[in-house]
C-alpha positions as CSV (number, residue, x, y, z in Angstrom):
1,M,-49.4,-88.1,-57.6
2,N,-47.7,-84.7,-57.7
3,Q,-48.3,-83.7,-61.4
4,G,-47.5,-80.0,-62.0
5,W,-45.4,-79.3,-58.9
6,P,-41.5,-78.9,-58.8
7,P,-40.1,-81.8,-56.6
8,G,-40.3,-80.7,-52.8
9,Y,-43.2,-78.2,-53.6
10,G,-46.3,-80.3,-53.4
11,R,-49.0,-80.0,-51.2
12,G,-47.8,-80.5,-47.7
13,A,-44.4,-80.1,-48.3
14,V,-42.0,-77.9,-46.2
15,P,-40.2,-74.8,-47.9
16,R,-36.6,-74.6,-48.1
17,P,-34.6,-72.0,-46.1
18,P,-32.7,-69.3,-48.2
19,S,-29.1,-69.8,-49.3
20,P,-26.5,-68.5,-47.2
21,A,-25.5,-66.3,-50.1
22,I,-28.8,-64.4,-50.2
23,T,-28.7,-63.9,-46.2
24,V,-25.1,-62.4,-46.5
25,L,-26.2,-60.0,-49.5
26,A,-29.3,-58.8,-47.4
27,V,-27.2,-58.2,-44.4
28,L,-24.9,-56.1,-46.4
29,F,-27.5,-53.8,-48.1
30,G,-28.6,-53.1,-44.6
31,L,-25.7,-52.0,-43.3
32,A,-24.9,-49.8,-46.4
33,G,-28.3,-48.0,-45.7
34,I,-27.5,-47.6,-42.0
35,L,-24.2,-46.1,-43.0
36,F,-25.6,-43.9,-45.7
37,F,-28.2,-42.5,-43.0
38,V,-25.3,-41.7,-40.5
39,G,-23.2,-40.1,-43.1
40,V,-26.1,-37.6,-44.1
41,L,-26.5,-36.7,-40.6
42,V,-22.9,-36.0,-39.9
43,A,-22.7,-33.9,-43.1
44,T,-25.8,-31.7,-42.3
45,R,-25.5,-31.5,-38.3
46,P,-29.1,-30.5,-37.9
47,W,-28.6,-30.5,-34.2
48,E,-26.1,-27.5,-34.5
49,Q,-27.9,-24.8,-36.3
50,A,-26.8,-21.7,-34.6
51,A,-28.9,-18.7,-34.6
52,T,-27.5,-16.0,-37.1
53,P,-27.8,-12.3,-36.7
54,T,-29.9,-10.5,-39.0
55,V,-30.0,-7.0,-39.4
56,T,-32.8,-4.8,-40.7
57,P,-31.6,-2.1,-43.3
58,G,-31.7,1.1,-42.1
59,T,-31.5,0.8,-38.7
60,P,-28.7,1.5,-36.6
61,S,-29.5,-0.4,-33.6
62,S,-27.8,-3.7,-32.3
63,P,-28.6,-6.4,-34.7
64,A,-31.5,-8.9,-33.7
65,Y,-30.9,-12.5,-33.7
66,S,-33.0,-15.5,-35.4
67,T,-33.3,-18.8,-34.2
68,P,-33.8,-21.9,-36.5
69,G,-37.5,-21.6,-36.1
70,G,-37.3,-17.9,-37.3
71,Q,-38.0,-16.1,-34.1
72,R,-36.1,-12.9,-33.0
73,G,-34.4,-12.8,-29.6
74,T,-31.2,-12.1,-27.7
75,P,-27.8,-13.6,-28.7
76,P,-27.7,-17.2,-27.6
77,Y,-25.3,-18.1,-24.8
78,A,-23.6,-21.4,-24.1
79,T,-25.4,-23.2,-20.9
80,P,-22.7,-22.9,-18.0
81,A,-21.5,-26.1,-16.5
82,P,-22.7,-26.8,-13.1
83,G,-21.5,-24.6,-10.1
84,R,-20.3,-22.0,-12.6
85,S,-21.9,-18.4,-13.3
86,P,-22.4,-17.5,-17.1
87,A,-20.1,-15.2,-18.4
88,V,-20.9,-11.5,-18.8
89,P,-19.3,-9.6,-21.4
90,T,-17.1,-6.7,-20.2
91,A,-16.8,-3.8,-22.4
92,T,-12.9,-2.6,-23.1
93,A,-13.9,-0.1,-25.5
94,P,-17.0,2.1,-26.4
95,S,-19.6,0.6,-28.2
96,S,-19.7,3.1,-30.8
97,P,-17.1,5.5,-31.8
98,D,-19.2,8.6,-31.1
99,Q,-19.8,7.6,-27.4
100,P,-17.2,8.5,-24.6
101,H,-15.1,6.0,-22.9
102,V,-13.3,6.9,-19.9
103,V,-10.4,5.1,-18.1
104,T,-7.6,5.6,-15.6
105,I,-4.0,4.8,-16.5
106,E,-3.0,3.5,-13.0
107,D,-4.8,0.7,-11.5
108,A,-3.6,1.3,-7.9
109,L,-1.5,3.7,-5.8
110,T,0.6,2.7,-2.9
111,F,1.8,5.1,-0.4
112,D,5.1,5.2,1.6
113,E,5.0,4.8,5.3
114,Q,3.5,8.2,6.6
115,E,3.7,9.5,10.1
116,P,0.5,9.8,11.6
117,G,-1.0,13.3,11.6
118,T,1.0,14.5,8.9
119,T,0.1,14.6,5.1
120,S,1.9,12.8,2.5
121,S,3.1,14.7,-1.0
122,A,0.7,14.1,-3.8
123,K,0.4,10.8,-6.2
124,T,-1.1,11.6,-9.4
125,V,-3.8,9.3,-11.2
126,N,-4.0,10.1,-15.1
127,V,-7.8,10.0,-16.7
128,S,-8.1,9.4,-20.3
129,N,-11.1,9.8,-22.3
130,Q,-10.5,7.1,-25.0
131,G,-13.8,7.6,-26.8
132,G,-15.0,9.8,-29.5
133,A,-17.7,12.1,-27.5
134,S,-16.9,14.2,-24.4
135,Q,-17.7,13.0,-21.0
136,A,-19.5,15.2,-18.1
137,L,-17.8,14.5,-15.1
138,G,-18.6,14.9,-11.2
139,A,-16.0,15.3,-8.5
140,P,-13.9,12.5,-7.6
141,S,-14.9,10.7,-4.7
142,I,-13.2,8.3,-1.9
143,S,-14.9,5.1,-0.7
144,G,-13.8,2.0,0.7
145,D,-12.7,1.1,4.4
146,N,-10.9,4.1,5.2
147,P,-11.9,7.2,3.0
148,D,-11.0,9.7,5.7
149,A,-7.3,8.8,5.6
150,F,-7.1,10.2,1.7
151,E,-7.5,13.4,0.3
152,V,-8.4,14.5,-3.4
153,R,-7.5,17.6,-5.6
154,D,-9.6,17.6,-8.7
155,N,-7.8,19.1,-12.0
156,C,-10.2,17.7,-14.4
157,G,-13.3,20.1,-14.2
158,G,-16.8,19.2,-15.2
159,T,-16.2,17.9,-18.7
160,L,-13.6,15.7,-20.3
161,N,-13.4,16.1,-24.2
162,A,-13.1,13.0,-26.5
163,T,-9.4,11.8,-27.0
164,S,-8.1,14.0,-24.1
165,G,-7.0,13.5,-20.6
166,C,-6.7,15.2,-17.1
167,T,-5.1,14.6,-13.7
168,V,-6.2,13.9,-10.2
169,D,-4.0,14.4,-7.2
170,V,-4.2,12.1,-4.1
171,Y,-2.9,12.6,-0.6
172,F,-2.3,10.1,2.4
173,K,-3.2,11.2,5.8
174,P,-3.1,8.5,8.4
175,S,-4.3,9.4,11.9
176,K,-2.8,6.7,13.8
177,E,-0.5,3.9,13.0
178,G,-1.9,1.0,10.9
179,E,-2.7,-0.1,7.4
180,Y,-5.1,2.0,5.3
181,S,-7.0,1.0,2.3
182,A,-9.6,3.0,0.0
183,S,-10.7,3.5,-3.6
184,L,-10.5,6.6,-5.7
185,D,-13.9,6.7,-8.0
186,I,-13.9,8.8,-11.2
187,V,-17.5,9.5,-11.7
188,D,-19.9,10.9,-14.3
189,G,-22.2,14.0,-13.9
190,V,-24.8,11.8,-12.2
191,G,-22.4,9.9,-9.9
192,G,-22.1,6.8,-12.1
193,V,-18.5,5.3,-11.4
194,L,-16.4,5.3,-14.5
195,A,-13.2,4.3,-13.5
196,S,-11.7,3.3,-10.1
197,V,-8.3,3.3,-8.6
198,Q,-7.2,1.2,-5.4
199,L,-5.7,3.3,-2.6
200,S,-3.1,2.0,0.1
201,G,-0.8,3.2,2.7
202,T,0.6,2.6,6.2
203,G,0.6,5.1,9.0
204,R,3.9,4.6,11.3
205,L,5.2,6.7,13.7
206,G,8.6,8.4,12.6
207,K,12.2,7.2,14.0
208,P,14.5,9.9,15.3
209,D,17.6,10.7,13.9
210,I,20.1,11.6,16.2
211,S,23.5,13.4,15.5
212,V,25.9,14.3,18.2
213,E,28.5,17.2,17.3
214,P,31.7,17.8,17.4
215,S,33.2,14.5,17.5
216,S,35.8,15.8,20.4
217,L,36.3,18.6,22.8
218,S,39.8,19.8,24.3
219,F,40.3,21.5,27.3
220,D,43.5,23.0,29.3
221,E,44.0,25.5,32.0
222,N,42.4,28.5,29.8
223,E,39.6,26.5,28.3
224,R,37.8,24.6,31.1
225,T,34.2,24.2,29.5
226,G,32.9,22.9,26.2
227,S,29.6,22.2,24.5
228,A,28.3,19.3,22.4
229,S,25.3,19.7,19.9
230,I,22.8,17.3,20.0
231,S,20.3,17.4,16.7
232,N,17.4,15.2,16.0
233,N,16.9,15.1,12.2
234,G,14.2,12.6,12.2
235,Q,10.2,12.6,12.9
236,G,10.1,10.9,16.0
237,E,11.1,12.3,19.3
238,A,13.7,10.9,21.5
239,S,14.8,10.6,25.2
240,I,18.4,12.1,25.8
241,S,20.6,10.8,28.6
242,A,24.2,12.0,28.8
243,S,27.3,10.4,30.9
244,I,31.0,10.5,31.1
245,G,33.1,7.3,31.2
246,G,36.6,6.4,30.6
247,S,39.9,6.2,32.4
248,N,39.8,10.1,33.6
249,S,35.9,10.5,34.1
250,S,36.5,11.8,37.3
251,A,38.5,15.1,35.8
252,F,35.3,15.8,33.5
253,S,31.6,16.6,34.6
254,I,28.4,17.5,32.9
255,S,27.6,21.0,34.1
256,G,24.6,21.7,31.7
257,N,21.7,19.9,29.7
258,D,18.8,21.7,28.2
259,C,17.6,18.6,25.9
260,G,14.9,18.2,28.5
261,S,12.9,14.9,28.8
262,A,12.5,14.5,25.2
263,L,13.8,16.1,21.9
264,E,11.3,16.5,19.2
265,G,11.9,16.0,15.5
266,G,13.7,18.8,13.7
267,S,14.9,20.3,17.0
268,S,18.5,20.6,19.0
269,C,19.9,20.8,22.4
270,S,23.2,21.3,24.0
271,I,25.2,19.7,26.7
272,T,27.9,21.3,28.5
273,V,30.9,19.7,29.9
274,Q,33.3,21.0,32.6
275,F,37.4,19.9,32.9
276,S,38.0,19.6,36.5
277,P,41.2,17.8,37.0
278,P,43.4,17.2,39.8
279,S,46.5,19.2,40.4
280,D,48.9,16.6,38.9
281,P,50.3,17.8,35.7
282,G,49.6,15.6,32.5
283,G,46.9,14.6,29.9
284,Y,43.6,13.4,30.8
285,G,40.9,11.8,28.5
286,A,37.3,10.5,28.9
287,T,34.2,10.1,26.5
288,L,30.8,11.9,26.7
289,Y,28.1,9.5,25.8
290,V,24.8,10.2,24.4
291,A,21.9,7.8,24.7
292,D,18.3,7.4,24.9
293,A,16.6,6.3,28.2
294,S,16.9,2.8,27.2
295,G,20.4,3.3,26.8
296,N,20.4,2.8,23.1
297,N,23.6,5.0,22.0
298,F,23.1,7.8,19.7
299,G,26.8,9.1,19.8
300,S,29.6,10.1,21.6
301,V,32.3,12.8,22.2
302,D,35.7,12.3,23.1
303,L,37.1,14.5,25.9
304,S,40.8,15.3,26.6
305,G,42.3,17.9,28.9
306,T,45.8,18.8,29.8
307,V,47.3,20.3,33.0
308,S,50.8,21.9,32.6
309,A,53.4,21.8,35.1
310,G,53.0,24.9,37.8
311,A,49.6,25.4,36.8
312,E,46.6,25.7,39.5
313,P,43.8,23.8,38.1
314,T,40.7,24.8,39.9
315,P,39.5,22.1,42.3
316,T,36.2,20.2,41.3
317,E,34.6,21.5,44.3
318,A,35.5,25.0,43.6
319,M,33.7,24.7,40.6
320,A,30.3,23.5,41.9
321,P,27.5,26.0,42.4
322,E,27.2,27.3,45.9
323,P,24.2,25.9,47.7
324,P,21.5,28.3,48.5
325,P,21.3,29.9,51.7
326,T,19.1,28.2,54.2
327,E,16.9,30.4,56.5
328,E,17.8,30.1,60.0
329,S,15.3,30.0,62.8
330,P,15.4,32.8,65.0
331,P,16.9,31.9,68.7
332,T,14.6,30.9,71.3
333,E,14.6,33.0,74.2
334,E,15.0,31.0,77.5
335,P,12.3,32.1,80.2
336,Q,13.8,34.4,82.8
337,P,13.3,33.4,86.6
338,D,10.6,35.3,88.4
339,D,12.2,37.5,91.2
340,G,9.0,38.1,92.8
């Protein structure tokens, strides 16, 4: 008999499983609890508690930093990605208004092409102290690959006052052809570099600049010689060669040339032309050409001459200089027969 027990709950009976409704409610309550826990974590973000600076009252020094555990230390920096170096802050202004801050207005100077062995005109570097205190300065120095190719003139002196400026002049003096580079260093009183300016220039031999004057020469029976002036207005030297061509080139000749083997920059020379026409009256024309040893033409002079009827032009051979006399050897005496 199962007196006192509800139907199905007597001894030896198997308990009934919970109803589906109760199971669904239990699952919903569990999910709600998980969502509530996740919401609390997102709202509080305990893993992102950054260190905050704490400054001790009355101390002007840089603020100390407190970690979440209350320890004092240096400012936290983010861990760099693999293969990257940690970023290092670069000061662009004085850390205090009462400190000097020296900069140069120019970052680089590039000089024009300069002939080796000569010195360029000056290029100026402007130096400025943008801080609130004066800065002791040393003599500017040149460093880098070609320090001997540049020269400095210091106009700043030993001290640069706050909010003031000064200048440094730089000259380029290459010793041979090629590219040159260096760095101008503005230094403090103990040699520490405050600012730098990159320097560059090219050494190159100058080119000659030849001019020929006048553009024409005229001759007649009374005016039989004329001269052309050759000037080198450039820096490089040039070889000078002269020749006469044209339809009546035989009526003219070069009787003098003092240009030598090379005409240096800034110098001049002259070429003399002789008019030696035949006896036939009429007009004669030719051209004087001035070139270098390789045949590169520098300029030309138009030559013209006139012979009137009845004139007696001097023959060409008469205008040529007489050859120097030659020494004649003394006559040799023939031996006389011996009468004895």
